[in-house]
Backbone as ProteinMPNN parsed JSONL, in Angstrom:
{"seq_chain_A": "MMPLRKNIPLPGSPDWKLTICLECGRECWDRPLPEGYKVGRKMCTECALRAAMEAQNECRGNKTI", "coords_chain_A": {"N_chain_A": [[-1.764, 28.305, -32.73], [-3.063, 25.556, -34.462], [-6.058, 24.728, -35.979], [-7.674, 21.605, -35.506], [-8.354, 19.175, -37.998], [-10.344, 17.319, -37.499], [-12.117, 18.74, -35.968], [-12.733, 20.943, -37.526], [-13.683, 20.308, -40.489], [-13.549, 21.428, -43.08], [-11.6, 23.982, -44.693], [-11.369, 27.191, -43.099], [-10.816, 29.392, -44.509], [-9.55, 30.411, -47.721], [-6.773, 30.585, -47.55], [-5.912, 28.787, -45.654], [-4.021, 25.878, -45.072], [-3.843, 22.372, -45.356], [-2.124, 20.383, -43.067], [0.229, 18.561, -40.998], [0.334, 18.083, -37.522], [3.28, 18.632, -35.765], [3.748, 17.63, -33.27], [1.834, 15.609, -32.555], [1.021, 14.368, -34.885], [-1.482, 14.494, -36.085], [-3.972, 15.544, -38.52], [-4.249, 18.959, -39.341], [-5.109, 22.45, -39.704], [-3.028, 24.71, -41.145], [-2.58, 28.088, -40.791], [-2.199, 31.513, -41.783], [-0.276, 33.618, -39.63], [-1.124, 36.462, -37.622], [0.176, 39.707, -38.427], [3.295, 40.485, -36.991], [3.046, 38.622, -34.98], [4.621, 36.065, -33.255], [5.715, 32.716, -33.0], [7.098, 29.922, -31.323], [6.956, 27.202, -32.114], [4.739, 25.739, -34.295], [1.701, 24.071, -33.519], [-1.048, 21.752, -33.145], [-4.307, 22.653, -31.84], [-5.047, 21.096, -29.552], [-2.55, 20.044, -28.7], [-1.195, 22.423, -28.162], [-2.722, 23.489, -26.056], [-2.331, 21.451, -24.171], [0.447, 21.662, -23.778], [0.57, 24.228, -22.665], [-0.818, 23.806, -20.262], [0.917, 21.966, -19.026], [3.218, 23.547, -18.74], [2.249, 25.489, -17.002], [1.66, 23.916, -14.762], [4.247, 23.08, -14.108], [5.395, 25.49, -13.342], [3.998, 25.935, -11.024], [4.824, 23.862, -9.538], [3.473, 21.504, -9.613], [2.628, 18.103, -10.452], [2.462, 16.796, -13.771], [-0.523, 15.758, -15.277]], "CA_chain_A": [[-2.473, 27.05, -32.703], [-3.66, 25.159, -35.731], [-7.288, 23.976, -35.738], [-7.669, 20.214, -35.939], [-9.29, 18.867, -39.083], [-11.49, 16.589, -36.947], [-13.044, 19.739, -35.45], [-13.1, 21.826, -38.642], [-13.383, 19.46, -41.644], [-13.254, 22.23, -44.263], [-10.83, 25.17, -44.308], [-12.135, 28.38, -42.78], [-10.41, 30.445, -45.431], [-8.74, 29.84, -48.808], [-5.338, 30.571, -47.253], [-5.599, 27.697, -44.738], [-3.423, 24.722, -45.751], [-3.855, 21.136, -44.577], [-0.781, 19.962, -42.692], [0.294, 17.595, -39.908], [0.917, 18.607, -36.284], [4.594, 18.026, -35.526], [3.752, 17.012, -31.944], [1.002, 14.401, -32.442], [0.85, 13.749, -36.192], [-2.851, 14.584, -36.591], [-4.209, 16.558, -39.547], [-4.742, 20.237, -38.859], [-5.069, 23.541, -40.677], [-2.028, 25.759, -40.963], [-3.139, 29.35, -41.264], [-1.246, 32.618, -41.596], [-0.283, 34.298, -38.344], [-1.267, 37.913, -37.733], [1.44, 40.436, -38.545], [3.97, 40.754, -35.733], [2.855, 37.508, -34.048], [5.685, 35.073, -33.398], [5.497, 31.484, -32.243], [8.274, 29.07, -31.371], [6.679, 26.001, -32.898], [3.311, 25.565, -34.545], [1.142, 22.774, -33.165], [-2.509, 21.764, -33.158], [-4.938, 23.264, -30.675], [-4.969, 20.216, -28.387], [-1.162, 19.982, -28.233], [-0.86, 23.729, -27.602], [-3.362, 23.583, -24.742], [-1.643, 20.505, -23.29], [1.754, 22.247, -23.455], [0.338, 25.351, -21.761], [-1.155, 23.24, -18.954], [2.129, 21.381, -18.456], [4.084, 24.647, -18.34], [1.634, 26.101, -15.827], [1.861, 22.991, -13.649], [5.669, 23.109, -13.733], [5.621, 26.75, -12.62], [3.381, 25.8, -9.71], [5.408, 22.726, -8.847], [2.55, 20.354, -9.658], [2.941, 17.068, -11.421], [1.62, 16.774, -14.959], [-1.493, 14.658, -15.279]], "C_chain_A": [[-3.109, 26.792, -34.068], [-4.907, 24.333, -35.44], [-7.184, 22.549, -36.272], [-8.71, 19.986, -37.027], [-10.519, 18.127, -38.554], [-12.541, 17.559, -36.395], [-13.568, 20.676, -36.543], [-12.743, 21.082, -39.928], [-13.009, 20.224, -42.919], [-12.512, 23.495, -43.843], [-11.732, 26.38, -44.08], [-11.862, 29.53, -43.716], [-9.572, 29.807, -46.537], [-7.241, 29.78, -48.508], [-4.951, 29.553, -46.177], [-5.088, 26.509, -45.543], [-3.425, 23.515, -44.828], [-2.42, 20.697, -44.321], [-0.888, 18.941, -41.559], [0.935, 18.272, -38.699], [2.234, 17.88, -36.025], [4.686, 17.338, -34.167], [3.03, 15.662, -31.942], [0.741, 13.698, -33.775], [-0.561, 13.795, -36.758], [-2.977, 15.7, -37.627], [-4.773, 17.825, -38.914], [-4.542, 21.292, -39.938], [-4.017, 24.56, -40.283], [-2.613, 27.029, -41.55], [-2.138, 30.464, -41.008], [-1.392, 33.25, -40.21], [-0.483, 35.798, -38.559], [0.105, 38.584, -37.773], [2.006, 40.75, -37.163], [3.853, 39.64, -34.706], [3.934, 36.472, -34.302], [5.378, 33.881, -32.512], [6.732, 30.611, -32.399], [8.084, 27.862, -32.271], [5.172, 25.863, -33.067], [2.891, 24.156, -34.169], [-0.372, 22.891, -33.157], [-3.035, 22.34, -31.843], [-4.784, 22.391, -29.433], [-3.545, 20.138, -27.833], [-0.741, 21.309, -27.598], [-1.472, 23.898, -26.211], [-2.691, 22.651, -23.734], [-0.291, 21.081, -22.849], [1.605, 23.415, -22.48], [0.003, 24.858, -20.352], [0.081, 22.666, -18.268], [3.075, 22.471, -17.963], [3.551, 25.317, -17.075], [1.834, 25.216, -14.598], [3.308, 22.992, -13.175], [5.985, 24.375, -12.942], [5.076, 26.668, -11.202], [3.957, 24.644, -8.912], [4.51, 21.515, -8.789], [3.035, 19.333, -10.664], [1.972, 17.136, -12.579], [0.717, 15.552, -14.913], [-1.325, 13.846, -16.529]], "O_chain_A": [[-3.618, 27.701, -34.723], [-4.826, 23.335, -34.724], [-6.664, 22.323, -37.364], [-9.81, 20.537, -36.977], [-11.614, 18.283, -39.093], [-13.727, 17.231, -36.362], [-14.707, 21.139, -36.483], [-11.619, 21.207, -40.415], [-12.243, 19.723, -43.742], [-12.761, 24.028, -42.762], [-12.729, 26.568, -44.777], [-12.585, 30.526, -43.721], [-8.948, 28.77, -46.315], [-6.515, 29.01, -49.138], [-3.776, 29.461, -45.82], [-5.657, 26.171, -46.58], [-3.055, 23.618, -43.658], [-1.601, 20.646, -45.239], [-1.988, 18.511, -41.211], [1.953, 18.952, -38.829], [2.288, 16.65, -36.061], [5.602, 16.548, -33.934], [3.542, 14.684, -31.396], [0.289, 12.553, -33.79], [-0.821, 13.2, -37.803], [-2.209, 16.662, -37.625], [-5.659, 17.768, -38.061], [-3.888, 21.05, -40.952], [-4.102, 25.189, -39.228], [-3.087, 27.034, -42.686], [-1.314, 30.357, -40.1], [-2.5, 33.393, -39.694], [-0.053, 36.34, -39.577], [1.073, 38.072, -37.21], [1.29, 41.219, -36.279], [4.498, 39.703, -33.66], [4.137, 36.048, -35.439], [4.847, 34.027, -31.411], [7.339, 30.561, -33.468], [8.946, 27.541, -33.09], [4.426, 25.87, -32.089], [3.592, 23.181, -34.442], [-0.917, 23.995, -33.162], [-2.297, 22.49, -30.869], [-4.428, 22.896, -28.368], [-3.358, 20.162, -26.616], [-0.012, 21.317, -26.606], [-0.814, 24.394, -25.296], [-2.505, 23.02, -22.574], [0.067, 20.994, -21.675], [2.421, 23.575, -21.572], [0.48, 25.418, -19.365], [0.272, 22.856, -17.067], [3.668, 22.341, -16.892], [4.322, 25.671, -16.183], [2.142, 25.714, -13.515], [3.568, 22.913, -11.974], [6.756, 24.336, -11.982], [5.635, 27.267, -10.283], [3.619, 24.463, -7.742], [4.751, 20.595, -8.006], [3.758, 19.657, -11.606], [0.806, 17.488, -12.406], [1.146, 14.456, -14.555], [-2.046, 12.868, -16.731]]}, "name": "protein", "num_of_chains": 1, "seq": "MMPLRKNIPLPGSPDWKLTICLECGRECWDRPLPEGYKVGRKMCTECALRAAMEAQNECRGNKTI"}
């Protein structure tokens, strides 16, 4: 997950780079992933949480809100 710039206006570390979420187009901070950590597609925190909720609802057979 990449922190949204609206929530964290300044980078938390010199290695954070300002980028755009590929899901929603909002500005967010791309930061290095811990060694050995793999992710399919980087997205902002809100999009990642939304995707996790949708996946959980699909597993339970619920409709997405």
